N, C-alpha and C positions, 0 to 999 in steps of 0.2 A: 351608623359609624362606618368610616372607610377603613377596610381591613385588607391587607395584601397577604396572599398565601403563595410562597415560593415553593413549587413542587406539588402539583395536584395529583399525586399518586394515591396509593392505598390509604395512607394516613392523611396526607394533606388534602386530598380530594374529599374525604369524608368530613374533615373539619370545615373545609370551604363550603361544602353543600349544606351542612347544618347551620352555619352562620348566615348564608344567603337565605335559607328557608326562614330564619328568624327575622329577616328584614334588613340585615346589614348590607352595605354597599361593598361587595367583595370583588377583588380582582385576583386572578390566579396566573401563575406562569406554568407553561407546559410546552411540549414539543411535538412535532410531527403530527400524526393522525389524531392523537389525543387533543392537541390544540385545535386542530381543524374541526373536530367533532364538537368540542365545547363551544366554539364560536358559532357553529351552524345550528346546533340543536340543544345546547345546554349541557349541564353536568347532572347525570342521573345518580341518585343515591338510593340503594335498596337495602333491605335487611332489618335487623332487630330494632333500629331506631326509626323505622318507617320509610316509606318510599316517596321520593319527590324528584322533580326535575327543576333545576335552577338555571336561569339565564344570568350569566355574570360576565364581567370583563375578563378577557383572556389575551395574553401576549407571551412572547418568548421571555421578556423581562418586565419588571414593573414599569408602569408608565406615569406614576404620580406619587405624591407624598401621601402616605396613609397614617392613620392614628395608631395602628398596631400592625406589625408584620409577623407572620408565622413562617418559619422555614421548616419544611418537611421533606427535604431531599434525602437520598441515601447519605450515609456518613462520609463516604469518600468524595461526594459531590458538594458537600455543604460549604466548604471554604470558597470554592470557585463561584458558587451560586451567590454567596454574600458579596464577593468582589464584583460580580457582574451587575449587581443591583445597588451598589454602594451609594449612588447618587441619591437614592430615595430611602436610605436607611439611617443617615446621620441624625442623631438626636431623637430617634424613634425607638420605642420599646420593641425588642425583637425576641420572639420565643423560638428556640431551636428544639424542635421535636426530633430527637436523634437517638438511636441505639448506641451502646458503647459508653465510653467514659470521657470523651473529649469534646462534647458539645460546647461547653462554656469557654474552654480554651480556644476552640476554633472561632467562636463568635468574637471574643475579645481581640484575637489576632487580626481577623479580617475586617471587623467593623468596630474599632475601639471607641467610637463616639456614640455608640448605641447602648441602651440599657439592655444587657444580655440576660436572658431568662432561659434556663434549661427546662426542657419539657420531656416527659415520659408518657407514652400512650400505652395503656394495657388492653384497649379494645382490639379486636381482631377484624381486619378488613382485607379485601382482595380487589386488585385491579382486574376486573373481568375482561374489559375490552375498552377501546377508546371512548371516553365519555361516560363510562359505567363503573361505579364503585359499589361493592357489596359488603356491608358490615355483617360479619357472621357471629360475633359475640360482643356483648356490651362489656365495658370495663372503664374504670375511672382513669383520668389523666392527672399527672402530678407536675407541679412547677416548682422551681427553686433557683436560687442565685448563689454566687460564690462567696459573697460577703454577708454583712449583717443587714444591709438595706434591702428589705424584701418588698418595698412599696411597689416597684414595677411588676413584680411577680403577682402581688395581690390585685393590682389593676388588671392584668391579663386574665387572672383566674376568675375575677368577677364577670368578665365578658364571656369567657368560655363556659363557665359553670351554668350559664343560662341556657346553653344548648347541649351540653354533655357534662357529666359529673367531673369536676376539676377542683383540685385543692392545692394549697401551697405546703411544702414540707421544708422544715428547717435543715434537716440532715440530707441535703440533696445528693451528696456523694454516696451516702449509704443507700439511698434510693436507687442510684445508678447501678450499684452492685447487685441489689436485689433484682432489678430488672435484667441484669446480665445473667443471673441464675435462671430467670424465667426464659430468657432468650436462648437458652441451651436447647430448646425444642426445635430450633431452626435448622441446625446443621444436618441432622440425619435425613429429614425430608429432601434436602438438596442433594444429598449423597445417593439416596435410593430412588427418589421420585415418588415416595409414598407420602400420604398425608400425616400430620402429627398424630391423629387418632390411630392410624394404622401402625405407626412406629410404636406407640405405647402398647398396642394390643399384641405386638410381636415380642415374645419373651426375650429373645437374644438382643434385639434392638433396644428394647426398654432398658435392659441392663446397661448397655453402652451409654444411653442417654442419662441414666441415673448416675453413672460413674463420672460423666463430664460435669454434671451439676454439682456433685459432691466435691470434685476437684476445684471447681470455681469457688465454692464456699471456703475451702481450705486456703486457697490463695488469698482471698479477701481477708480472712482472719489473720493471716501472716503479715498482711499489709496494714493491720490495725484498723480495719473497717468495722464500724458498727452498723449492721444492716437496718435500714428503714423498713417498716412494715408495709408491704404491698401485697394485695390479693391474699391476705391472711398469713403471709410469710414473714414472721417476726425474726428478730435476731436470735432469740432463744430457740425457736423452732428450726431455723437453718443450722445452728450449731449442733443440735441433736440429730438432725438429718445427716450431717457429715460424719457423725460419730457412730451412728447406728449400723447394724449389719446391712450389707448391700441389699439383701432380699427385702428387708424391712423398709429401707429407703425407697424402694420402687413404688411404694404407695403414693408418694408425692406426684410423680408424673401421671399416675392413674387419675388422681384427683384433678390435676390440671387439664387433662384430656376431657374429663367429664364436663368441666366448666365450659369447654369450647362448644359443646353441643354436638349434634349429629352431622351438621354440614361439614364435609371434609375441609380441614384447614391446612393449606399447603405450606404455610410459613413464608415469611418475607424473602428468605434466601432462595427458596425454590422458585418463587414468583420471578425473582430477578433472572435466574438462570433460564427459565422458560421464555423470557422476553429477550434473551440474548444480551443481558446487561451485566456488568460486574456486580458481584454480590457483596454483602457487608461482612463476610466471614472474618476478615482481618480486624474489623471493629468489634466483633463479638468474641468468638473463640480466640482470635489473635490477641485481643486485649488481655485475656487471661494469661496467655503465654508470656506476653511482655511483662505483666506485673509479676509473674512467677520468676522470670529471668532476673528481674531487678532484685529479688530476694534470694537468688541462687537456689531456687526451689523448682522441682520438676513439675511440668504440666503436660504429661505425655498424651493424655486422652484428648485434651483440647488441641494440642499440636497435630494429632492424627486427624481430627475433624477439619482443621485448616488444610492439611495436605489433601485429603480426599475431596473436599469441596472444590479446591483449585483444579484437581484432576478432572472432575466432572465438567468444570467450566472450559477447560482446554480441549477435552476429548469429545464432549457431548454424550458420553456414555455413563449411565448410572451403575452403581455397584449393587450386587445382590446382597440380601441379608447375610448369606453365608460368607461372602467376601469380607463384609464388615466384621463379622464375628471372628473370622480368622485373623484379621489385622489386629483386632482388639485383644484376642487371646495371646498374640505374640507380645504385646505390651506387658500383659500380666506375667508372662513367663520370664520376661527380662528384669522384673523387679526383684 
């Protein structure tokens, strides 16, 4: 099958490599040294799903009509990427693997003649170097649509499930919010330069991470969200997590860190910062702040995460755990 993958980074590169390994005719879009390396020596995938090097088509934009297109750029790049490739997207099913809450809206706005399918990836992967993607932890992917017609989603899931665990969820909005809770592991690594596992092992930073997750759950509930179960996080479990004493709730990030294994996971936001690229913090923690503002509800912890990540982006200097703890303590004093 002819499959196009727009954005061959940590997620898109892993998906493209797995599809090519399975025998699909895959073309990817990439830039700079990454594009040059893929063209010259292929795309290397290593890690928990096995090692392989796939020779596939690569260009700055798509060059042909495909039978399925997967978009896996950062959230802030997705709309422009869709517009740049619009010639080859019309009337084609398009899966948008994107963090945050806006993937389907972005797809409908930028490519209204495509069957837009939202995608959420829970596997962990890293862009090691041009042409090299390393999958550090396995995890299923979830697809969904905005309306009742899930045929395009089931079509895409059938193709993807043959190479990585993928299923369709009816409550995709709830799944996006559950993933947003999971994605709260990303901000503090970007702020401190630590891995997710190191953040969770640090008592002060673990408390801040737990607080941001609990705040996210509370904002979702105030917006009438029913969480979809992802990675064992059900609606009931997340409600109890937000209502439990803070010290008890810290068990959840511990469990999440154990599932990541021993290979240090930098998180996607820190990976972007290390490459000198804009991060997704506005699509992650920023989405929580915007949803809270719409309900005249505070989201001070997530707002702090946005502020500190942007500070690191502009200054190039990480915050120490003590700096973060002081800023967080100031929030709790003001409440």
